[in-house]
Residue, then its C-alpha position, 0 to 999 in steps of 0.5 A: m502514419s496510419e499505414y504504420r498502426d495499420s501494420k501494427f495492429g495485424g499478423v506480424g505487427r500484433s505479435g510485435l506490439r504483444l511483446l511491447s506489452a508483455g515488457l510494459v506491464a511489468l510493479a510511568a510508572l517509575s521509568a521510561l526509555v525512548v529507544p528506536a525500534q530499528a537499528k538504522v532507518t532504510g526509508t518511510t514507511c508509512a502506509p498510504m492508507p485513511p486517515f489522509a491529512a492532506p489530500y496529496e497523500r492518495f496520490g503514488v507514482n510507479v519508480i522504474r529501476d531499468y537503465g541504470k536509474a533508481a529512486p534515489d535519483y530523482d527529486m520527487l518532491q517537485t511531482r508532490t507525490g504522497w508515495y511510490l513503489d519501484y517493485a522491490t523493497t531497497g529503493a528508499t530515499q531519505q525524501p518525505v514521501t512515502y515507500v511501498r515495498v514489494l515482495r517479489i515472488s521470486d525471492l519468496v520460492t527459495s530456501n532462504w526466503r525466511s531470512t530475505v523478508e526478515a532482513a527487509v521487514t526488521g529495518s522498515r516496521g510500519a510499513l506497506w507490504f504487497i506480496g507479489n505483483e501481476t501473479d495473474r500473468y507469467s511474464q511477472d509473478g504468475m502462478p496459479a492461484d492455488e499456489y499463490a494462496r500458499i505463499y500468501h499465507r506463510t509471508y503474510t504470517y510471517i511478515k506480522q510475526l516480525d512486525p505486527t504495525a506492518t500493512v500488508g496486501n496481495a499481488a495486483i491483478i492486472q485488471a478488474t475483469p471477469i476471467r481475473l476476478r475469476y483468478l482472485d475467487a479461485f485464490v480466496r477458495a483455496y486460502a480457506a480450503l487451506y486455512g479455513n477462512g478466507p484470506p487476510v487482506d489488509y489493503w487490497n491492491i490492483h492495477n487498472f489497465i485496459l488490454r487485450e486477455e487472449l492467449e499468444t498475443f498482445g495484452a494481458s493473456i489469461p491468467p495462470g490455470l485459467e486456460a480453460f476459461a480464456g473464452e471469458g477474456k476481454l478482447y479489448e483493441v488498442w484504441q480502447h486502452g485509454d476508454i476512461e469509461i471502461f478503467k471506471s468500470h473496472i473500479f466498480a467490478f472490483r469494489q462490488w467484488m470485494a463487498v461480496n466476498g466480506y472485504r468491504n472494511v477493507p481500503l483499495t488501492v491502485s498501485e500501478y496505472g497509466i497509459l502504455m501504448p506508444p504516442d502515436y498508436w490510435a486512440a479512437e478507432d476512427g484514428s481521430r486521437v493518438y496517445d500523444y500528450p494531449f490524450v494522456r494529459d486529459f486521461m490522467l487529470a480525469s482519472f484523478d477526478f474520478f478517484l478523489n470523488a467516486a464513492d457508493p454508499a454500498t460498496g464503497y470503503p465506510q472509513d472514507g466517505n464511501r470512496l471506492v478507492q483510497s490511494w493510487a499510483w502513476f505509472s511512471l515516474n520516469d521511464h523512457v518514452i517509445d520511440t516508434s521510429q527506431p526497429f522494434e528490438l530497440w524499443r524501451g519505455s512506455n508513455g505518460n512519464l512525468m520526469d525525464h529518464d535521464t535528466g529527472a526534469l520534470v517533462a509537461l505531464g509531471q509539471d501537469f501532475a504537480n499543478y493538480l496536487a498543489p491545491l491538495y498539498s500541506d504540510y504537517r505532522d501526525l502522531a499516532v500510537r501504533r502499538v501497546t504492549v503490557t508483560p506480562p500478559e497476565v497477572a496471576d494475583g492482583k493483591t501482588p502484582g510486582t511490576i508491569e511493563v508497558e510498552v507505546w509504539v509511536q510513529n510520526r505520519g505527518n511529512l515534518a518532524a515533531g518534537n516534544a511530544k508527551v505519552q503518557v499511559w493512564w489506568e482506566r478505572g471506570s467510575q473512580g475515573r483514570v490514574l496516571v501511570g506514567e508520563r515521559m516525553i520524546k524529544r524528536i519523532a522523524a516524519r513519514c514514519n521514519q522512526m518507531a519510537v518505543v517508549k517503555f514505563s515500568w508500573q509497580p501497581g499497589s494492588l490491581p482488582p481481579g478481572g480486566v485491566t484497560l491502560t490507555a496510551e496517549v499521545a500529545m504534540g509539542a507545545g506550538e504544534s498542531d496534529p489534524l488528526a486527533d483519533n489516531n493518538r490513543a490506543q487501549i490494551r486489556f490484560l488480565a488480573g487476578p486471582l485467575n480462577n475467579v474469572s471466567t474471561v481471558y484478555l490477551p494483549a491486543l494491538f491497536q493501528 
């Protein structure tokens, strides 16, 4: 065994490991109408981000689509995971597990990129989208940071035009090391130079591996365009791959980077991490441990403890108790385990899978995953007002306002369907109190944002005072059902009522999520 490992860490053997790693790092109110906002259901679309009604929702898994398998082939409820991604946009299942979409750069640099994005986004309102995957590595979606800035800008902007309720994040970097933070610095700087400000990121996204950063060797290589800074690369050795303290240091470093660059008030996800090295590789320099099941289990559980509890009053996300990380995904749900007894050209898979790739049965590590999440799991409903719109956006003469159309967009973020929800719209009149614009019921709202219910009100006020008019939309559970998160049950919008030449401040329709 030791001779075998030694041969793999030097000479031609190390080149083989580089090839292996390249593959592994590859992821009112007179009338109302309730209508679906999407023609068909294409899978759960909630964004796994605060507020969380149950801690298990923070936990995700990476699904491997290779070897003839895909997410619908696995009963992910066995793991109790809250979300998953499969590095694509078409792997949705009908299970109440949130599906996170990834738009790959190869689809965003073609002449028909708009139609590709439109087809994906219009069928999945309210979803979380990552624009690319590991643009800091050529073997994935690699490209120089300034090129990525252009692609990110046009894709982000178009997604928001198609679906203002969408959550959009960046392409993950492999690990938060100095040279990769330099890559993100270049991305932010290029974006600001092109568009006048730093990139809008709704959800910062990174991976967190511990891989060697060196040209022409195993590991993460050097980010595109930064070859001149190759000396800054971290020369991690294979036995450091599972070092939990190095793992933690990457997270602290990235949250510091976020704070310095003005992104402290943005959530952070670690959308891929785990143990990639084969089970019989050294996990300690002296060979006293290997990356076998006990090691991977201990690493995984330690990472969970860290993610759930690590906080910093200076750099953490204030809306989540100053936690450093809001959600995370284990690699992987279903990959093959590498059989290193085979010739190298027959190696496939990685380490740390939760389910048997072929049968879908939980393996020991998957049971450990499920056991950890069991006390964090709960069934619930969570209604949320995602958007309010007013048409027209301004009324020229408040004495004769005519008909005002109000739309209220509602989703259910919980894992249970909600029934007989009540939607109300109120006109806020300050010291004069509030006036009910309208009220309607939604008979059923599917779980996990699998439906966007749009409630339409036609309001015909007799008159409106000049100035800003404030409307509040509220949604409440039906009888016998509870909602553990009330803060997202209401949203407001202000619009302008004239005579316009007497009003100096213009309030345009706003989006509240």
